BALUMVEX-202941 format. One record per residue (C-alpha): x, y, z; residue number from 0; residue in one letter. Coordinates in Angstrom, 2 decimals. Layout:
N
u v w n res
X Y Z NUM A
...
//
This chain:
296
u v w n res
-15.49 25.69 -14.55 0 M
-12.90 24.56 -17.09 1 S
-10.87 21.46 -16.39 2 Q
-7.83 23.36 -17.70 3 F
-5.67 25.40 -15.39 4 E
-3.81 26.86 -18.36 5 L
-3.41 26.26 -22.09 6 T
-0.09 26.93 -23.79 7 L
0.25 27.59 -27.51 8 T
3.56 26.37 -28.97 9 P
6.05 28.42 -30.92 10 T
6.22 26.84 -34.36 11 T
9.51 26.61 -36.22 12 H
9.07 25.86 -39.93 13 D
12.17 24.02 -41.08 14 L
11.10 23.62 -44.68 15 G
10.20 19.96 -44.84 16 Q
8.80 19.67 -41.32 17 F
7.70 21.75 -38.36 18 Q
8.83 21.72 -34.74 19 V
6.40 23.06 -32.13 20 R
7.96 24.12 -28.82 21 R
5.48 24.54 -25.96 22 V
7.85 24.44 -22.97 23 L
9.59 26.46 -21.74 24 P
7.14 29.36 -22.05 25 S
6.70 32.73 -20.38 26 K
3.50 31.51 -18.72 27 Q
4.84 28.23 -17.38 28 R
8.34 26.82 -16.97 29 S
7.58 23.21 -15.94 30 M
4.85 20.58 -15.67 31 V
6.06 18.09 -13.08 32 G
9.71 17.38 -14.01 33 P
9.10 18.23 -17.69 34 F
10.96 21.44 -18.52 35 I
11.14 21.20 -22.31 36 F
8.57 19.85 -24.77 37 I
8.99 19.72 -28.54 38 D
6.51 18.09 -30.90 39 Q
7.57 17.53 -34.52 40 F
5.76 16.36 -37.64 41 G
3.93 14.51 -39.00 42 P
6.12 14.97 -42.05 43 A
7.36 13.09 -45.08 44 Q
10.82 14.27 -46.12 45 L
12.27 14.13 -49.63 46 D
14.31 11.16 -50.81 47 L
17.88 11.60 -49.58 48 G
16.90 14.17 -46.97 49 A
17.01 13.62 -43.22 50 G
17.37 15.07 -39.76 51 M
20.91 15.79 -38.61 52 D
21.26 17.14 -35.08 53 V
25.03 17.37 -34.66 54 R
26.77 16.49 -31.37 55 P
25.80 18.83 -28.54 56 H
26.03 18.72 -24.72 57 P
23.56 18.48 -21.82 58 H
23.84 18.68 -18.04 59 I
21.52 18.10 -15.06 60 N
18.62 16.73 -17.10 61 L
17.35 13.62 -18.87 62 A
16.12 13.60 -22.47 63 T
13.19 11.44 -23.54 64 V
12.60 10.65 -27.22 65 T
9.31 9.08 -28.32 66 W
8.26 8.53 -31.94 67 L
4.84 7.96 -33.50 68 F
6.39 7.40 -36.95 69 E
9.88 7.20 -38.42 70 G
13.28 6.37 -36.94 71 A
16.23 8.27 -35.44 72 I
19.79 7.07 -34.79 73 D
21.03 8.10 -31.35 74 H
24.72 8.17 -30.45 75 R
26.26 9.54 -27.26 76 D
29.59 10.02 -25.52 77 S
29.06 6.88 -23.42 78 L
29.36 4.90 -26.65 79 G
25.64 4.15 -26.75 80 S
23.97 3.58 -30.11 81 F
20.25 3.06 -30.61 82 S
17.86 3.34 -33.53 83 T
14.71 4.81 -32.01 84 I
11.44 3.51 -33.50 85 R
7.78 3.76 -32.49 86 P
7.05 1.79 -29.33 87 G
10.54 2.28 -27.88 88 Q
11.43 5.01 -25.41 89 V
14.97 6.37 -25.32 90 N
15.98 7.88 -21.98 91 L
19.36 9.62 -21.86 92 M
20.45 10.88 -18.46 93 T
22.90 13.75 -18.81 94 A
23.66 14.16 -15.11 95 G
27.14 15.66 -14.73 96 K
27.51 15.88 -18.51 97 G
26.92 14.03 -21.78 98 I
27.14 14.71 -25.52 99 V
24.87 13.15 -28.14 100 H
23.72 13.37 -31.76 101 S
20.48 12.43 -33.49 102 E
20.33 11.63 -37.19 103 R
18.02 9.94 -39.68 104 S
19.22 6.38 -40.46 105 P
20.57 5.80 -43.96 106 Q
17.76 3.43 -44.93 107 E
15.24 6.10 -43.92 108 E
16.98 8.68 -46.10 109 R
16.89 6.34 -49.07 110 E
13.13 5.80 -48.64 111 A
12.25 9.37 -47.69 112 G
12.19 9.75 -43.90 113 P
9.02 10.16 -41.87 114 K
9.24 12.32 -38.75 115 L
6.47 12.42 -36.16 116 Y
7.10 12.40 -32.44 117 G
8.07 14.09 -29.19 118 M
11.36 15.27 -27.69 119 Q
11.10 16.17 -24.01 120 T
13.54 17.02 -21.23 121 W
13.14 16.14 -17.58 122 L
14.88 18.27 -14.97 123 A
16.72 16.12 -12.46 124 L
15.63 16.66 -8.83 125 P
17.71 18.12 -6.02 126 D
20.51 15.78 -5.03 127 G
20.45 13.94 -8.37 128 K
21.48 16.65 -10.83 129 E
25.12 15.51 -10.89 130 E
24.37 11.80 -11.21 131 T
26.49 9.72 -13.58 132 D
25.41 9.87 -17.24 133 P
23.39 6.89 -18.42 134 A
21.36 5.63 -21.37 135 F
18.53 3.14 -21.77 136 E
16.24 2.11 -24.61 137 A
13.11 0.27 -23.50 138 V
10.48 -1.30 -25.74 139 S
8.79 -3.68 -23.29 140 D
6.23 -1.09 -22.19 141 L
2.79 -1.69 -20.66 142 P
-0.12 -1.37 -23.08 143 V
-3.64 -0.82 -21.79 144 I
-6.42 -1.59 -24.28 145 E
-10.14 -1.33 -23.72 146 D
-12.26 -1.48 -26.83 147 G
-11.74 1.85 -28.57 148 R
-8.96 3.12 -26.29 149 A
-5.29 2.16 -26.21 150 K
-2.57 3.64 -24.02 151 A
1.16 2.99 -23.83 152 I
2.74 3.81 -20.46 153 V
6.07 5.38 -21.41 154 I
7.24 6.37 -17.91 155 M
5.88 6.00 -14.40 156 G
2.67 4.31 -13.26 157 E
-0.73 4.83 -14.88 158 L
-3.94 2.77 -14.97 159 W
-2.35 0.25 -12.58 160 G
0.65 -0.45 -14.82 161 E
4.26 0.71 -14.38 162 R
6.80 1.19 -17.16 163 A
10.23 -0.42 -16.56 164 P
11.95 2.89 -17.24 165 V
14.14 4.80 -14.76 166 T
12.52 7.81 -13.10 167 T
14.44 10.24 -10.90 168 Y
11.36 12.14 -9.73 169 A
7.74 10.98 -9.76 170 D
6.91 11.06 -13.47 171 T
3.96 10.09 -15.66 172 I
4.12 9.91 -19.45 173 Y
1.82 8.07 -21.86 174 A
0.65 7.95 -25.47 175 E
-3.12 7.51 -25.82 176 I
-4.85 6.50 -29.06 177 V
-8.64 6.72 -29.10 178 L
-10.88 5.26 -31.75 179 G
-14.22 6.83 -32.67 180 A
-16.24 7.00 -29.46 181 G
-13.24 5.99 -27.34 182 G
-12.64 7.24 -23.80 183 A
-10.10 6.74 -20.99 184 I
-9.95 8.07 -17.41 185 P
-7.38 10.68 -16.43 186 L
-7.00 10.01 -12.74 187 E
-5.66 12.43 -10.16 188 D
-2.35 10.58 -9.87 189 D
0.25 13.38 -10.04 190 A
0.91 16.85 -8.63 191 D
0.84 18.31 -12.12 192 E
-0.59 16.89 -15.38 193 R
-1.01 18.10 -18.93 194 A
-2.31 16.70 -22.19 195 V
-1.42 17.52 -25.80 196 M
-3.57 16.58 -28.77 197 L
-1.19 15.57 -31.57 198 V
-3.74 14.15 -34.02 199 G
-7.52 14.00 -34.54 200 G
-9.99 15.55 -32.09 201 E
-10.59 15.01 -28.39 202 A
-11.99 16.62 -25.27 203 N
-11.55 16.44 -21.51 204 V
-14.93 16.33 -19.76 205 D
-16.44 18.14 -22.74 206 G
-13.70 20.80 -22.96 207 H
-12.19 20.58 -26.45 208 A
-8.44 20.21 -26.92 209 L
-6.78 22.29 -29.62 210 K
-4.24 20.59 -31.84 211 L
-0.66 20.87 -30.48 212 Y
-1.63 23.06 -27.52 213 E
-0.58 21.91 -24.06 214 L
-3.57 21.86 -21.72 215 A
-2.42 21.90 -18.08 216 V
-5.11 20.12 -16.07 217 L
-6.58 21.32 -12.81 218 Q
-5.05 19.41 -9.88 219 P
-6.95 17.04 -7.59 220 S
-9.63 16.15 -10.12 221 R
-10.43 12.92 -11.91 222 D
-11.34 13.54 -15.55 223 M
-12.20 11.64 -18.73 224 T
-10.48 12.01 -22.09 225 L
-12.74 11.10 -25.01 226 E
-13.03 11.44 -28.76 227 S
-15.95 11.28 -31.18 228 K
-13.94 10.53 -34.31 229 S
-10.50 9.39 -33.08 230 G
-7.40 11.01 -31.61 231 A
-3.80 10.67 -30.54 232 R
-3.00 12.40 -27.23 233 V
0.07 12.64 -25.02 234 V
-0.35 12.74 -21.23 235 L
2.56 13.91 -19.08 236 L
3.42 15.32 -15.67 237 G
4.58 14.30 -12.23 238 G
5.77 15.82 -8.99 239 E
6.03 19.57 -8.65 240 A
9.58 20.83 -8.06 241 F
10.07 22.99 -4.99 242 Q
13.28 24.66 -6.21 243 T
13.72 26.71 -9.37 244 E
15.47 25.38 -12.45 245 R
17.42 27.60 -14.83 246 H
17.76 26.82 -18.54 247 A
20.29 28.16 -21.04 248 W
20.66 26.56 -24.47 249 W
20.93 22.80 -23.81 250 N
21.79 23.17 -20.14 251 F
19.37 22.92 -17.19 252 V
20.39 23.30 -13.55 253 S
19.34 24.68 -10.18 254 S
22.64 26.60 -10.23 255 S
23.43 29.45 -12.62 256 R
27.10 28.94 -11.78 257 E
26.89 25.32 -12.92 258 R
25.46 26.42 -16.25 259 I
28.27 28.96 -16.62 260 Q
30.79 26.18 -15.99 261 Q
29.13 23.98 -18.62 262 A
29.35 26.84 -21.15 263 K
33.06 27.18 -20.50 264 E
33.57 23.42 -20.66 265 D
31.86 23.15 -24.07 266 W
33.66 26.20 -25.43 267 R
37.02 24.77 -24.38 268 N
36.47 21.16 -25.48 269 G
36.23 19.63 -22.02 270 R
33.14 17.52 -22.73 271 F
33.70 13.96 -24.04 272 P
33.28 13.20 -27.75 273 E
30.69 10.98 -29.42 274 V
32.39 7.89 -30.88 275 P
31.83 7.56 -34.65 276 Q
30.34 11.07 -34.78 277 D
33.07 13.48 -33.74 278 N
33.85 15.35 -36.97 279 D
31.48 18.21 -36.20 280 E
29.50 19.69 -33.33 281 R
27.06 22.48 -32.58 282 I
29.05 25.48 -31.30 283 P
28.16 27.41 -28.18 284 L
25.75 30.19 -29.22 285 P
26.87 33.79 -29.27 286 D
24.47 36.21 -27.64 287 G
20.95 35.07 -26.85 288 A
20.88 31.28 -26.72 289 P
18.49 28.98 -28.49 290 K
17.87 25.38 -27.61 291 T
19.11 22.79 -30.07 292 V
17.43 23.05 -33.45 293 T
16.73 20.50 -36.16 294 Y
18.68 21.17 -39.38 295 P
//
């Protein structure tokens, strides 16, 4: 019997100088634990002078998590937060009742030719916490577990006996795992729902091979082992299963369709706050069928 409950193949968006692979949401599965949106981008080397420019756009009732393997991104939001995201630092932005943010390549990266390689994920906020106050945190003091040919960074939640000092609203696990040749690490049954994504190299779970950039949802209630013969980079994520449905439209997630409709009207009519030092442009509300925020 396979250790995988389901494998999801991402939709790949070729943006010229780099690719974005979107694996959640999908028709087959809407969430894994609190994770409701998963983008993987790169690895890519952009031209000199080029960069990523995601103009100001809104979110409600979710938290965004940005994690980089290579490169740097400048984050600004309507709370006045500014952070340059780099590998080893997790950026958690809680939208709650509403926030606006932008993400752009720093100037020094543009001058050198930016590298882009990382993950952008969204966490749905649980019942009773969807309308929490917006917040932002950037945390780099994260637990690192090393054992010979295996290294893991705990990005969120508790794994392998270590807990990340990052806010969680629902039970959440999130980690980056780097395996050397012959490396292995246990995947314990420590969450309602778990999934792994191979983002570099080759790896298997109890002998079942992972395919590059696919999301393998693991069978519940089983301890497993992740291993690699030649080396790999893998993301592990999941957490508690939500008991109530979440709806998603463009950059909005909520348990209430009416709340999403209100957010659409608020963005259309300029009722969201602006991003200080980045308020000359914004992404307009889509006409017709919505798409989640894209990477120019």
